[in-house]
N, CA, C and O atoms as a GROMACS GRO file, in nm:
protein
  664
    1PHE      N    1   3.889   9.869  16.378
    1PHE     CA    2   3.949  10.000  16.368
    1PHE      C    3   3.980  10.038  16.224
    1PHE      O    4   3.994  10.157  16.193
    2THR      N    5   3.992   9.940  16.136
    2THR     CA    6   4.022   9.973  15.997
    2THR      C    7   3.906  10.044  15.932
    2THR      O    8   3.926  10.129  15.845
    3ASN      N    9   3.784  10.010  15.971
    3ASN     CA   10   3.667  10.076  15.915
    3ASN      C   11   3.651  10.217  15.970
    3ASN      O   12   3.595  10.304  15.904
    4PHE      N   13   3.701  10.240  16.091
    4PHE     CA   14   3.690  10.371  16.155
    4PHE      C   15   3.765  10.479  16.079
    4PHE      O   16   3.716  10.591  16.066
    5SER      N   17   3.884  10.446  16.027
    5SER     CA   18   3.965  10.547  15.960
    5SER      C   19   3.907  10.587  15.824
    5SER      O   20   3.937  10.696  15.775
    6THR      N   21   3.824  10.503  15.763
    6THR     CA   22   3.766  10.539  15.634
    6THR      C   23   3.650  10.636  15.649
    6THR      O   24   3.612  10.701  15.552
    7ARG      N   25   3.593  10.646  15.768
    7ARG     CA   26   3.480  10.736  15.788
    7ARG      C   27   3.523  10.878  15.821
    7ARG      O   28   3.441  10.970  15.812
    8ILE      N   29   3.647  10.899  15.859
    8ILE     CA   30   3.696  11.031  15.894
    8ILE      C   31   3.734  11.104  15.765
    8ILE      O   32   3.823  11.057  15.692
    9PRO      N   33   3.669  11.218  15.735
    9PRO     CA   34   3.703  11.289  15.611
    9PRO      C   35   3.838  11.359  15.624
    9PRO      O   36   3.882  11.394  15.733
   10SER      N   37   3.902  11.378  15.511
   10SER     CA   38   4.030  11.448  15.510
   10SER      C   39   4.008  11.598  15.530
   10SER      O   40   3.895  11.646  15.526
   11LEU      N   41   4.117  11.670  15.553
   11LEU     CA   42   4.109  11.814  15.574
   11LEU      C   43   4.052  11.883  15.450
   11LEU      O   44   3.970  11.973  15.462
   12TRP      N   45   4.096  11.840  15.332
   12TRP     CA   46   4.049  11.903  15.208
   12TRP      C   47   3.901  11.874  15.186
   12TRP      O   48   3.829  11.960  15.136
   13GLU      N   49   3.855  11.755  15.224
   13GLU     CA   50   3.714  11.723  15.210
   13GLU      C   51   3.630  11.805  15.306
   13GLU      O   52   3.520  11.850  15.271
   14LEU      N   53   3.680  11.825  15.428
   14LEU     CA   54   3.609  11.910  15.524
   14LEU      C   55   3.598  12.054  15.474
   14LEU      O   56   3.494  12.118  15.486
   15LEU      N   57   3.708  12.106  15.417
   15LEU     CA   58   3.704  12.241  15.362
   15LEU      C   59   3.609  12.251  15.244
   15LEU      O   60   3.539  12.351  15.229
   16ARG      N   61   3.604  12.147  15.160
   16ARG     CA   62   3.513  12.146  15.047
   16ARG      C   63   3.368  12.144  15.094
   16ARG      O   64   3.283  12.215  15.040
   17LEU      N   65   3.339  12.061  15.194
   17LEU     CA   66   3.203  12.056  15.248
   17LEU      C   67   3.165  12.188  15.315
   17LEU      O   68   3.052  12.234  15.301
   18SER      N   69   3.259  12.247  15.387
   18SER     CA   70   3.232  12.376  15.451
   18SER      C   71   3.208  12.484  15.348
   18SER      O   72   3.123  12.572  15.366
   19ARG      N   73   3.282  12.477  15.239
   19ARG     CA   74   3.265  12.576  15.132
   19ARG      C   75   3.129  12.562  15.065
   19ARG      O   76   3.070  12.662  15.023
   20GLN      N   77   3.079  12.440  15.055
   20GLN     CA   78   2.947  12.418  14.996
   20GLN      C   79   2.836  12.470  15.088
   20GLN      O   80   2.732  12.516  15.041
   21ASN      N   81   2.859  12.464  15.220
   21ASN     CA   82   2.756  12.504  15.316
   21ASN      C   83   2.769  12.649  15.361
   21ASN      O   84   2.699  12.692  15.453
   22ILE      N   85   2.855  12.725  15.297
   22ILE     CA   86   2.876  12.863  15.339
   22ILE      C   87   2.752  12.948  15.304
   22ILE      O   88   2.693  12.933  15.197
   23ARG      N   89   2.716  13.033  15.394
   23ARG     CA   90   2.604  13.126  15.372
   23ARG      C   91   2.657  13.247  15.295
   23ARG      O   92   2.776  13.277  15.302
   24PRO      N   93   2.570  13.316  15.223
   24PRO     CA   94   2.618  13.433  15.147
   24PRO      C   95   2.680  13.537  15.242
   24PRO      O   96   2.628  13.566  15.350
   25TRP      N   97   2.794  13.592  15.198
   25TRP     CA   98   2.863  13.690  15.282
   25TRP      C   99   2.782  13.818  15.297
   25TRP      O  100   2.794  13.886  15.399
   26SER      N  101   2.700  13.851  15.198
   26SER     CA  102   2.614  13.969  15.212
   26SER      C  103   2.512  13.949  15.324
   26SER      O  104   2.478  14.043  15.395
   27GLU      N  105   2.464  13.827  15.340
   27GLU     CA  106   2.373  13.795  15.450
   27GLU      C  107   2.447  13.790  15.583
   27GLU      O  108   2.395  13.834  15.685
   28PHE      N  109   2.569  13.738  15.581
   28PHE     CA  110   2.650  13.727  15.702
   28PHE      C  111   2.687  13.865  15.757
   28PHE      O  112   2.694  13.883  15.879
   29LEU      N  113   2.712  13.961  15.669
   29LEU     CA  114   2.756  14.094  15.710
   29LEU      C  115   2.646  14.200  15.703
   29LEU      O  116   2.677  14.319  15.708
   30GLN      N  117   2.522  14.160  15.690
   30GLN     CA  118   2.408  14.253  15.681
   30GLN      C  119   2.399  14.334  15.810
   30GLN      O  120   2.357  14.282  15.914
   31THR      N  121   2.438  14.461  15.804
   31THR     CA  122   2.445  14.542  15.926
   31THR      C  123   2.307  14.575  15.984
   31THR      O  124   2.295  14.604  16.103
   32SER      N  125   2.204  14.572  15.902
   32SER     CA  126   2.070  14.600  15.954
   32SER      C  127   2.018  14.487  16.043
   32SER      O  128   1.919  14.507  16.114
   33ASN      N  129   2.082  14.370  16.041
   33ASN     CA  130   2.038  14.258  16.124
   33ASN      C  131   2.109  14.252  16.259
   33ASN      O  132   2.084  14.160  16.337
   34PHE      N  133   2.196  14.346  16.288
   34PHE     CA  134   2.264  14.347  16.418
   34PHE      C  135   2.178  14.423  16.517
   34PHE      O  136   2.155  14.543  16.504
   35LYS      N  137   2.130  14.351  16.617
   35LYS     CA  138   2.042  14.407  16.720
   35LYS      C  139   2.081  14.350  16.856
   35LYS      O  140   2.142  14.244  16.864
   36THR      N  141   2.045  14.421  16.961
   36THR     CA  142   2.067  14.368  17.096
   36THR      C  143   1.947  14.281  17.134
   36THR      O  144   1.842  14.286  17.070
   37VAL      N  145   1.965  14.201  17.239
   37VAL     CA  146   1.858  14.113  17.284
   37VAL      C  147   1.801  14.164  17.416
   37VAL      O  148   1.863  14.242  17.487
   38ALA      N  149   1.680  14.117  17.444
   38ALA     CA  150   1.612  14.165  17.564
   38ALA      C  151   1.658  14.094  17.691
   38ALA      O  152   1.670  14.158  17.796
   39ASN      N  153   1.684  13.965  17.684
   39ASN     CA  154   1.724  13.893  17.805
   39ASN      C  155   1.828  13.785  17.773
   39ASN      O  156   1.860  13.761  17.657
   40VAL      N  157   1.878  13.723  17.878
   40VAL     CA  158   1.988  13.628  17.863
   40VAL      C  159   1.943  13.499  17.794
   40VAL      O  160   2.019  13.442  17.717
   41SER      N  161   1.822  13.454  17.821
   41SER     CA  162   1.778  13.329  17.758
   41SER      C  163   1.767  13.344  17.607
   41SER      O  164   1.799  13.252  17.532
   42ARG      N  165   1.721  13.459  17.561
   42ARG     CA  166   1.717  13.484  17.417
   42ARG      C  167   1.859  13.496  17.359
   42ARG      O  168   1.884  13.455  17.246
   43LEU      N  169   1.950  13.553  17.438
   43LEU     CA  170   2.088  13.566  17.394
   43LEU      C  171   2.152  13.428  17.371
   43LEU      O  172   2.214  13.406  17.268
   44THR      N  173   2.137  13.337  17.466
   44THR     CA  174   2.195  13.204  17.448
   44THR      C  175   2.130  13.131  17.332
   44THR      O  176   2.199  13.061  17.257
   45ASN      N  177   2.000  13.146  17.315
   45ASN     CA  178   1.932  13.084  17.201
   45ASN      C  179   1.984  13.143  17.069
   45ASN      O  180   2.006  13.069  16.973
   46ARG      N  181   2.004  13.273  17.065
   46ARG     CA  182   2.054  13.338  16.945
   46ARG      C  183   2.196  13.293  16.912
   46ARG      O  184   2.228  13.266  16.796
   47ILE      N  185   2.281  13.283  17.014
   47ILE     CA  186   2.419  13.240  16.991
   47ILE      C  187   2.422  13.098  16.936
   47ILE      O  188   2.495  13.070  16.840
   48ILE      N  189   2.345  13.008  16.994
   48ILE     CA  190   2.341  12.869  16.948
   48ILE      C  191   2.291  12.861  16.805
   48ILE      O  192   2.349  12.788  16.723
   49ARG      N  193   2.187  12.934  16.774
   49ARG     CA  194   2.132  12.930  16.638
   49ARG      C  195   2.228  12.992  16.537
   49ARG      O  196   2.242  12.940  16.426
   50ASN      N  197   2.294  13.102  16.573
   50ASN     CA  198   2.391  13.163  16.482
   50ASN      C  199   2.511  13.072  16.458
   50ASN      O  200   2.560  13.061  16.346
   51LEU      N  201   2.560  13.007  16.565
   51LEU     CA  202   2.673  12.916  16.548
   51LEU      C  203   2.637  12.799  16.457
   51LEU      O  204   2.720  12.754  16.378
   52ALA      N  205   2.514  12.750  16.468
   52ALA     CA  206   2.473  12.640  16.381
   52ALA      C  207   2.452  12.688  16.237
   52ALA      O  208   2.489  12.618  16.143
   53TYR      N  209   2.392  12.805  16.220
   53TYR     CA  210   2.359  12.854  16.087
   53TYR      C  211   2.482  12.903  16.010
   53TYR      O  212   2.494  12.877  15.890
   54PHE      N  213   2.571  12.973  16.078
   54PHE     CA  214   2.688  13.033  16.013
   54PHE      C  215   2.819  12.959  16.041
   54PHE      O  216   2.926  13.019  16.032
   55GLN      N  217   2.814  12.830  16.074
   55GLN     CA  218   2.936  12.761  16.115
   55GLN      C  219   3.042  12.761  16.006
   55GLN      O  220   3.161  12.772  16.037
   56SER      N  221   3.005  12.749  15.880
   56SER     CA  222   3.104  12.752  15.772
   56SER      C  223   3.165  12.891  15.758
   56SER      O  224   3.285  12.904  15.734
   57ASN      N  225   3.083  12.994  15.771
   57ASN     CA  226   3.134  13.130  15.764
   57ASN      C  227   3.233  13.156  15.878
   57ASN      O  228   3.336  13.220  15.857
   58TYR      N  229   3.201  13.107  15.997
   58TYR     CA  230   3.290  13.125  16.110
   58TYR      C  231   3.422  13.051  16.089
   58TYR      O  232   3.527  13.100  16.129
   59LEU      N  233   3.417  12.935  16.027
   59LEU     CA  234   3.540  12.862  15.996
   59LEU      C  235   3.629  12.942  15.902
   59LEU      O  236   3.750  12.946  15.921
   60PHE      N  237   3.569  13.007  15.802
   60PHE     CA  238   3.649  13.086  15.709
   60PHE      C  239   3.697  13.217  15.771
   60PHE      O  240   3.801  13.269  15.730
   61VAL      N  241   3.626  13.270  15.868
   61VAL     CA  242   3.677  13.385  15.945
   61VAL      C  243   3.802  13.343  16.021
   61VAL      O  244   3.901  13.416  16.024
   62PHE      N  245   3.797  13.226  16.084
   62PHE     CA  246   3.912  13.172  16.157
   62PHE      C  247   4.030  13.150  16.064
   62PHE      O  248   4.143  13.188  16.097
   63LEU      N  249   4.007  13.089  15.948
   63LEU     CA  250   4.115  13.066  15.852
   63LEU      C  251   4.171  13.197  15.798
   63LEU      O  252   4.291  13.208  15.774
   64GLY      N  253   4.085  13.297  15.779
   64GLY     CA  254   4.131  13.428  15.735
   64GLY      C  255   4.222  13.494  15.837
   64GLY      O  256   4.321  13.557  15.800
   65LEU      N  257   4.189  13.478  15.966
   65LEU     CA  258   4.275  13.534  16.071
   65LEU      C  259   4.409  13.460  16.077
   65LEU      O  260   4.512  13.521  16.106
   66ILE      N  261   4.409  13.330  16.049
   66ILE     CA  262   4.535  13.256  16.044
   66ILE      C  263   4.622  13.307  15.930
   66ILE      O  264   4.742  13.329  15.948
   67VAL      N  265   4.562  13.326  15.813
   67VAL     CA  266   4.638  13.377  15.698
   67VAL      C  267   4.691  13.517  15.728
   67VAL      O  268   4.805  13.548  15.694
   68TYR      N  269   4.610  13.600  15.789
   68TYR     CA  270   4.654  13.735  15.826
   68TYR      C  271   4.776  13.730  15.918
   68TYR      O  272   4.872  13.804  15.899
   69CYS      N  273   4.771  13.642  16.018
   69CYS     CA  274   4.884  13.632  16.112
   69CYS      C  275   5.009  13.579  16.043
   69CYS      O  276   5.119  13.624  16.072
   70LEU      N  277   4.993  13.485  15.952
   70LEU     CA  278   5.110  13.433  15.881
   70LEU      C  279   5.172  13.540  15.792
   70LEU      O  280   5.294  13.549  15.782
   71LEU      N  281   5.089  13.619  15.727
   71LEU     CA  282   5.142  13.722  15.638
   71LEU      C  283   5.206  13.837  15.713
   71LEU      O  284   5.295  13.904  15.661
   72THR      N  285   5.161  13.862  15.835
   72THR     CA  286   5.218  13.971  15.913
   72THR      C  287   5.330  13.925  16.006
   72THR      O  288   5.387  14.007  16.078
   73SER      N  289   5.361  13.796  16.005
   73SER     CA  290   5.473  13.742  16.084
   73SER      C  291   5.572  13.676  15.989
   73SER      O  292   5.567  13.554  15.970
   74PRO      N  293   5.661  13.754  15.929
   74PRO     CA  294   5.748  13.698  15.826
   74PRO      C  295   5.842  13.589  15.877
   74PRO      O  296   5.876  13.498  15.801
   75LEU      N  297   5.884  13.596  16.002
   75LEU     CA  298   5.975  13.493  16.054
   75LEU      C  299   5.906  13.357  16.062
   75LEU      O  300   5.966  13.254  16.029
   76ILE      N  301   5.781  13.356  16.106
   76ILE     CA  302   5.706  13.231  16.110
   76ILE      C  303   5.684  13.179  15.969
   76ILE      O  304   5.692  13.059  15.944
   77LEU      N  305   5.656  13.269  15.878
   77LEU     CA  306   5.637  13.230  15.738
   77LEU      C  307   5.763  13.170  15.680
   77LEU      O  308   5.756  13.073  15.604
   78ILE      N  309   5.879  13.224  15.714
   78ILE     CA  310   6.007  13.170  15.666
   78ILE      C  311   6.032  13.031  15.724
   78ILE      O  312   6.074  12.941  15.653
   79VAL      N  313   6.005  13.015  15.853
   79VAL     CA  314   6.026  12.884  15.916
   79VAL      C  315   5.933  12.779  15.854
   79VAL      O  316   5.976  12.669  15.823
   80LEU      N  317   5.806  12.814  15.837
   80LEU     CA  318   5.712  12.719  15.776
   80LEU      C  319   5.751  12.687  15.633
   80LEU      O  320   5.739  12.573  15.589
   81GLY      N  321   5.796  12.787  15.559
   81GLY     CA  322   5.842  12.763  15.423
   81GLY      C  323   5.961  12.669  15.420
   81GLY      O  324   5.969  12.581  15.335
   82ALA      N  325   6.054  12.687  15.514
   82ALA     CA  326   6.172  12.599  15.521
   82ALA      C  327   6.131  12.456  15.556
   82ALA      O  328   6.186  12.360  15.502
   83VAL      N  329   6.035  12.441  15.647
   83VAL     CA  330   5.988  12.307  15.685
   83VAL      C  331   5.922  12.239  15.565
   83VAL      O  332   5.950  12.123  15.537
   84PHE      N  333   5.834  12.311  15.495
   84PHE     CA  334   5.768  12.251  15.380
   84PHE      C  335   5.867  12.220  15.268
   84PHE      O  336   5.853  12.119  15.198
   85TYR      N  337   5.966  12.305  15.250
   85TYR     CA  338   6.068  12.279  15.148
   85TYR      C  339   6.151  12.157  15.185
   85TYR      O  340   6.183  12.075  15.099
   86ALA      N  341   6.186  12.145  15.313
   86ALA     CA  342   6.264  12.029  15.357
   86ALA      C  343   6.184  11.900  15.337
   86ALA      O  344   6.239  11.799  15.292
   87CYS      N  345   6.056  11.903  15.370
   87CYS     CA  346   5.973  11.784  15.349
   87CYS      C  347   5.957  11.754  15.200
   87CYS      O  348   5.953  11.637  15.161
   88TYR      N  349   5.948  11.857  15.119
   88TYR     CA  350   5.939  11.837  14.974
   88TYR      C  351   6.065  11.769  14.921
   88TYR      O  352   6.057  11.676  14.842
   89LYS      N  353   6.181  11.817  14.966
   89LYS     CA  354   6.307  11.757  14.923
   89LYS      C  355   6.322  11.613  14.973
   89LYS      O  356   6.373  11.527  14.902
   90ILE      N  357   6.277  11.588  15.095
   90ILE     CA  358   6.283  11.452  15.150
   90ILE      C  359   6.196  11.358  15.066
   90ILE      O  360   6.238  11.248  15.032
   91LYS      N  361   6.074  11.402  15.035
   91LYS     CA  362   5.984  11.320  14.953
   91LYS      C  363   6.040  11.302  14.812
   91LYS      O  364   6.024  11.196  14.752
   92GLN      N  365   6.104  11.404  14.760
   92GLN     CA  366   6.159  11.397  14.625
   92GLN      C  367   6.274  11.298  14.618
   92GLN      O  368   6.283  11.221  14.522
   93ASN      N  369   6.362  11.298  14.716
   93ASN     CA  370   6.476  11.205  14.717
   93ASN      C  371   6.434  11.064  14.755
   93ASN      O  372   6.487  10.966  14.701
   94SER      N  373   6.341  11.052  14.845
   94SER     CA  374   6.285  10.925  14.895
   94SER      C  375   6.392  10.820  14.926
   94SER      O  376   6.384  10.706  14.882
   95THR      N  377   6.492  10.862  15.001
   95THR     CA  378   6.595  10.768  15.046
   95THR      C  379   6.586  10.754  15.197
   95THR      O  380   6.576  10.854  15.268
   96PRO      N  381   6.590  10.631  15.248
   96PRO     CA  382   6.587  10.614  15.393
   96PRO      C  383   6.715  10.663  15.458
   96PRO      O  384   6.822  10.658  15.397
   97VAL      N  385   6.704  10.710  15.579
   97VAL     CA  386   6.818  10.765  15.653
   97VAL      C  387   6.834  10.683  15.781
   97VAL      O  388   6.735  10.650  15.846
   98ALA      N  389   6.957  10.652  15.816
   98ALA     CA  390   6.985  10.580  15.940
   98ALA      C  391   7.002  10.681  16.053
   98ALA      O  392   7.080  10.776  16.042
   99PHE      N  393   6.930  10.660  16.161
   99PHE     CA  394   6.934  10.749  16.277
   99PHE      C  395   6.940  10.661  16.400
   99PHE      O  396   6.843  10.592  16.432
  100PHE      N  397   7.054  10.662  16.471
  100PHE     CA  398   7.076  10.574  16.586
  100PHE      C  399   7.049  10.428  16.550
  100PHE      O  400   6.978  10.357  16.620
  101SER      N  401   7.107  10.384  16.439
  101SER     CA  402   7.097  10.248  16.384
  101SER      C  403   6.954  10.205  16.355
  101SER      O  404   6.923  10.086  16.358
  102LYS      N  405   6.866  10.301  16.326
  102LYS     CA  406   6.729  10.270  16.286
  102LYS      C  407   6.702  10.342  16.155
  102LYS      O  408   6.733  10.460  16.141
  103GLN      N  409   6.645  10.270  16.060
  103GLN     CA  410   6.613  10.328  15.930
  103GLN      C  411   6.484  10.409  15.939
  103GLN      O  412   6.383  10.360  15.989
  104LEU      N  413   6.489  10.533  15.891
  104LEU     CA  414   6.371  10.620  15.888
  104LEU      C  415   6.325  10.635  15.744
  104LEU      O  416   6.403  10.673  15.657
  105ASN      N  417   6.196  10.604  15.720
  105ASN     CA  418   6.142  10.625  15.585
  105ASN      C  419   6.110  10.773  15.567
  105ASN      O  420   6.133  10.853  15.657
  106THR      N  421   6.058  10.809  15.451
  106THR     CA  422   6.036  10.952  15.421
  106THR      C  423   5.931  11.015  15.512
  106THR      O  424   5.946  11.130  15.552
  107ASN      N  425   5.825  10.941  15.546
  107ASN     CA  426   5.724  10.997  15.637
  107ASN      C  427   5.783  11.023  15.775
  107ASN      O  428   5.754  11.126  15.836
  108GLN      N  429   5.863  10.932  15.824
  108GLN     CA  430   5.926  10.951  15.955
  108GLN      C  431   6.026  11.066  15.952
  108GLN      O  432   6.040  11.138  16.051
  109GLN      N  433   6.094  11.085  15.840
  109GLN     CA  434   6.187  11.197  15.827
  109GLN      C  435   6.111  11.330  15.830
  109GLN      O  436   6.155  11.426  15.894
  110CYS      N  437   5.996  11.335  15.762
  110CYS     CA  438   5.915  11.459  15.764
  110CYS      C  439   5.861  11.488  15.903
  110CYS      O  440   5.854  11.604  15.945
  111ILE      N  441   5.823  11.383  15.975
  111ILE     CA  442   5.777  11.402  16.113
  111ILE      C  443   5.892  11.455  16.199
  111ILE      O  444   5.871  11.542  16.284
  112ALA      N  445   6.012  11.403  16.178
  112ALA     CA  446   6.129  11.450  16.253
  112ALA      C  447   6.158  11.597  16.223
  112ALA      O  448   6.193  11.673  16.314
  113VAL      N  449   6.145  11.637  16.097
  113VAL     CA  450   6.165  11.778  16.060
  113VAL      C  451   6.059  11.865  16.130
  113VAL      O  452   6.090  11.973  16.180
  114GLY      N  453   5.935  11.817  16.131
  114GLY     CA  454   5.829  11.892  16.198
  114GLY      C  455   5.851  11.907  16.346
  114GLY      O  456   5.830  12.014  16.403
  115VAL      N  457   5.894  11.800  16.410
  115VAL     CA  458   5.922  11.804  16.554
  115VAL      C  459   6.041  11.896  16.582
  115VAL      O  460   6.040  11.972  16.679
  116ALA      N  461   6.143  11.889  16.497
  116ALA     CA  462   6.261  11.975  16.517
  116ALA      C  463   6.228  12.122  16.494
  116ALA      O  464   6.297  12.209  16.547
  117SER      N  465   6.124  12.151  16.418
  117SER     CA  466   6.089  12.290  16.391
  117SER      C  467   6.007  12.354  16.503
  117SER      O  468   5.993  12.476  16.506
  118VAL      N  469   5.955  12.274  16.595
  118VAL     CA  470   5.871  12.329  16.703
  118VAL      C  471   5.947  12.431  16.788
  118VAL      O  472   5.893  12.538  16.812
  119PRO      N  473   6.070  12.403  16.835
  119PRO     CA  474   6.142  12.506  16.912
  119PRO      C  475   6.170  12.634  16.831
  119PRO      O  476   6.166  12.744  16.885
  120VAL      N  477   6.200  12.616  16.703
  120VAL     CA  478   6.227  12.733  16.619
  120VAL      C  479   6.099  12.815  16.602
  120VAL      O  480   6.102  12.938  16.607
  121LEU      N  481   5.987  12.747  16.581
  121LEU     CA  482   5.859  12.818  16.571
  121LEU      C  483   5.825  12.889  16.702
  121LEU      O  484   5.772  13.000  16.700
  122TYR      N  485   5.856  12.826  16.813
  122TYR     CA  486   5.832  12.890  16.943
  122TYR      C  487   5.916  13.018  16.956
  122TYR      O  488   5.866  13.121  17.002
  123LEU      N  489   6.042  13.009  16.917
  123LEU     CA  490   6.129  13.127  16.924
  123LEU      C  491   6.084  13.236  16.826
  123LEU      O  492   6.107  13.354  16.851
  124ALA      N  493   6.022  13.196  16.716
  124ALA     CA  494   5.974  13.293  16.617
  124ALA      C  495   5.843  13.358  16.660
  124ALA      O  496   5.796  13.452  16.595
  125GLY      N  497   5.783  13.309  16.769
  125GLY     CA  498   5.661  13.371  16.819
  125GLY      C  499   5.534  13.302  16.776
  125GLY      O  500   5.427  13.364  16.780
  126ALA      N  501   5.541  13.177  16.736
  126ALA     CA  502   5.421  13.107  16.690
  126ALA      C  503   5.322  13.082  16.803
  126ALA      O  504   5.201  13.077  16.779
  127GLY      N  505   5.371  13.066  16.925
  127GLY     CA  506   5.280  13.048  17.038
  127GLY      C  507   5.193  13.169  17.061
  127GLY      O  508   5.072  13.156  17.083
  128ALA      N  509   5.254  13.285  17.056
  128ALA     CA  510   5.177  13.409  17.073
  128ALA      C  511   5.079  13.428  16.959
  128ALA      O  512   4.966  13.472  16.981
  129VAL      N  513   5.121  13.396  16.838
  129VAL     CA  514   5.033  13.410  16.722
  129VAL      C  515   4.915  13.315  16.734
  129VAL      O  516   4.802  13.353  16.705
  130MET      N  517   4.942  13.191  16.778
  130MET     CA  518   4.835  13.093  16.793
  130MET      C  519   4.730  13.141  16.893
  130MET      O  520   4.610  13.132  16.868
  131PHE      N  521   4.776  13.191  17.007
  131PHE     CA  522   4.680  13.238  17.107
  131PHE      C  523   4.611  13.367  17.062
  131PHE      O  524   4.495  13.389  17.097
  132TRP      N  525   4.679  13.451  16.985
  132TRP     CA  526   4.614  13.570  16.931
  132TRP      C  527   4.502  13.530  16.834
  132TRP      O  528   4.393  13.586  16.839
  133VAL      N  529   4.530  13.433  16.747
  133VAL     CA  530   4.428  13.387  16.651
  133VAL      C  531   4.309  13.327  16.725
  133VAL      O  532   4.194  13.356  16.691
  134LEU      N  533   4.336  13.244  16.824
  134LEU     CA  534   4.226  13.184  16.900
  134LEU      C  535   4.144  13.290  16.972
  134LEU      O  536   4.021  13.286  16.970
  135GLY      N  537   4.212  13.384  17.036
  135GLY     CA  538   4.141  13.490  17.108
  135GLY      C  539   4.063  13.581  17.016
  135GLY      O  540   3.948  13.614  17.044
  136ALA      N  541   4.126  13.624  16.907
  136ALA     CA  542   4.057  13.712  16.813
  136ALA      C  543   3.940  13.641  16.747
  136ALA      O  544   3.836  13.702  16.726
  137SER      N  545   3.956  13.515  16.714
  137SER     CA  546   3.846  13.439  16.653
  137SER      C  547   3.731  13.426  16.751
  137SER      O  548   3.615  13.446  16.715
  138PHE      N  549   3.763  13.391  16.874
  138PHE     CA  550   3.658  13.379  16.976
  138PHE      C  551   3.585  13.510  16.995
  138PHE      O  552   3.462  13.512  17.005
  139PHE      N  553   3.659  13.620  17.000
  139PHE     CA  554   3.599  13.751  17.020
  139PHE      C  555   3.509  13.791  16.903
  139PHE      O  556   3.394  13.831  16.924
  140VAL      N  557   3.561  13.780  16.782
  140VAL     CA  558   3.484  13.822  16.663
  140VAL      C  559   3.362  13.734  16.643
  140VAL      O  560   3.252  13.784  16.617
  141ILE      N  561   3.380  13.603  16.656
  141ILE     CA  562   3.268  13.511  16.635
  141ILE      C  563   3.164  13.527  16.745
  141ILE      O  564   3.044  13.522  16.718
  142SER      N  565   3.208  13.547  16.868
  142SER     CA  566   3.112  13.569  16.979
  142SER      C  567   3.034  13.697  16.960
  142SER      O  568   2.913  13.700  16.982
  143LEU      N  569   3.100  13.803  16.918
  143LEU     CA  570   3.029  13.928  16.894
  143LEU      C  571   2.925  13.912  16.783
  143LEU      O  572   2.811  13.957  16.798
  144HIS      N  573   2.965  13.849  16.674
  144HIS     CA  574   2.871  13.830  16.563
  144HIS      C  575   2.754  13.743  16.607
  144HIS      O  576   2.638  13.775  16.578
  145ALA      N  577   2.783  13.632  16.676
  145ALA     CA  578   2.677  13.541  16.717
  145ALA      C  579   2.583  13.604  16.819
  145ALA      O  580   2.465  13.571  16.822
  146ALA      N  581   2.636  13.692  16.902
  146ALA     CA  582   2.552  13.754  17.005
  146ALA      C  583   2.465  13.866  16.950
  146ALA      O  584   2.352  13.884  16.997
  147PHE      N  585   2.514  13.940  16.852
  147PHE     CA  586   2.439  14.057  16.807
  147PHE      C  587   2.365  14.038  16.675
  147PHE      O  588   2.279  14.119  16.642
  148TYR      N  589   2.395  13.934  16.599
  148TYR     CA  590   2.327  13.913  16.471
  148TYR      C  591   2.190  13.853  16.497
  148TYR      O  592   2.178  13.747  16.559
  149ASN      N  593   2.086  13.921  16.451
  149ASN     CA  594   1.949  13.877  16.471
  149ASN      C  595   1.914  13.772  16.366
  149ASN      O  596   1.875  13.807  16.254
  150ILE      N  597   1.927  13.647  16.401
  150ILE     CA  598   1.901  13.538  16.307
  150ILE      C  599   1.752  13.526  16.276
  150ILE      O  600   1.715  13.473  16.171
  151ASP      N  601   1.667  13.575  16.365
  151ASP     CA  602   1.522  13.569  16.341
  151ASP      C  603   1.479  13.653  16.222
  151ASP      O  604   1.371  13.631  16.167
  152ALA      N  605   1.561  13.748  16.181
  152ALA     CA  606   1.527  13.831  16.065
  152ALA      C  607   1.540  13.754  15.934
  152ALA      O  608   1.476  13.791  15.835
  153ILE      N  609   1.621  13.650  15.931
  153ILE     CA  610   1.641  13.576  15.805
  153ILE      C  611   1.592  13.432  15.811
  153ILE      O  612   1.564  13.373  15.707
  154VAL      N  613   1.581  13.374  15.931
  154VAL     CA  614   1.537  13.236  15.945
  154VAL      C  615   1.412  13.232  16.031
  154VAL      O  616   1.409  13.285  16.142
  155THR      N  617   1.309  13.170  15.978
  155THR     CA  618   1.186  13.153  16.055
  155THR      C  619   1.180  13.012  16.110
  155THR      O  620   1.265  12.929  16.077
  156GLU      N  621   1.080  12.984  16.192
  156GLU     CA  622   1.066  12.850  16.250
  156GLU      C  623   1.039  12.745  16.141
  156GLU      O  624   1.081  12.630  16.155
  157ASP      N  625   0.971  12.785  16.032
  157ASP     CA  626   0.938  12.690  15.925
  157ASP      C  627   1.061  12.651  15.844
  157ASP      O  628   1.074  12.537  15.800
  158THR      N  629   1.150  12.745  15.825
  158THR     CA  630   1.268  12.719  15.741
  158THR      C  631   1.391  12.679  15.822
  158THR      O  632   1.501  12.670  15.768
  159GLU      N  633   1.372  12.656  15.949
  159GLU     CA  634   1.486  12.625  16.037
  159GLU      C  635   1.519  12.476  16.034
  159GLU      O  636   1.495  12.405  16.132
  160THR      N  637   1.572  12.430  15.922
  160THR     CA  638   1.610  12.289  15.909
  160THR      C  639   1.757  12.268  15.938
  160THR      O  640   1.802  12.154  15.950
  161PHE      N  641   1.835  12.375  15.949
  161PHE     CA  642   1.980  12.361  15.966
  161PHE      C  643   2.015  12.303  16.101
  161PHE      O  644   2.123  12.244  16.116
  162LEU      N  645   1.926  12.317  16.204
  162LEU     CA  646   1.957  12.262  16.335
  162LEU      C  647   1.932  12.111  16.340
  162LEU      O  648   1.988  12.041  16.424
  163SER      N  649   1.848  12.061  16.251
  163SER     CA  650   1.816  11.918  16.252
  163SER      C  651   1.898  11.840  16.150
  163SER      O  652   1.880  11.719  16.137
  164GLU      N  653   1.987  11.907  16.076
  164GLU     CA  654   2.070  11.838  15.977
  164GLU      C  655   2.171  11.750  16.047
  164GLU      O  656   2.225  11.787  16.151
  165THR      N  657   2.198  11.634  15.988
  165THR     CA  658   2.302  11.547  16.040
  165THR      C  659   2.427  11.567  15.956
  165THR      O  660   2.422  11.574  15.833
  166VAL      N  661   2.539  11.575  16.026
  166VAL     CA  662   2.665  11.601  15.957
  166VAL      C  663   2.743  11.472  15.946
  166VAL      O  664   2.853  11.471  15.891
   0.00000   0.00000   0.00000
């Protein structure tokens, strides 16, 4: 199991790799490539190919919707800021705390702050925001994947993105 954890990339490494694989936004938003399909089998093929080709772009659409929700929900932003500030102060002091006769190190203290913030985030509306982001992302990405004609930019000869190993 020790070797298993070294193969999992960190969040920042995943974002860096996704940023390297991002398709040009002018190509992603090319309105002349939005067309309807003739039948359902072509639709499913188009959706699968678009999801594979534009997966990094779709990830950044999802992250953009998260940022939008955080900026338009000031109470959630305040709670998250307080949690990050509390963890920053805990890491800065780096003193163990006794809790029910058990010593908690700084990582355990930050986890406790995160767990304690869950009810406050729920009261601030984070559950509704989370489901709104998931629903809006699914809707926007599904619409783009269903109507974007990938055949206009990718031919069978240049279609190596489906055979790439990640």
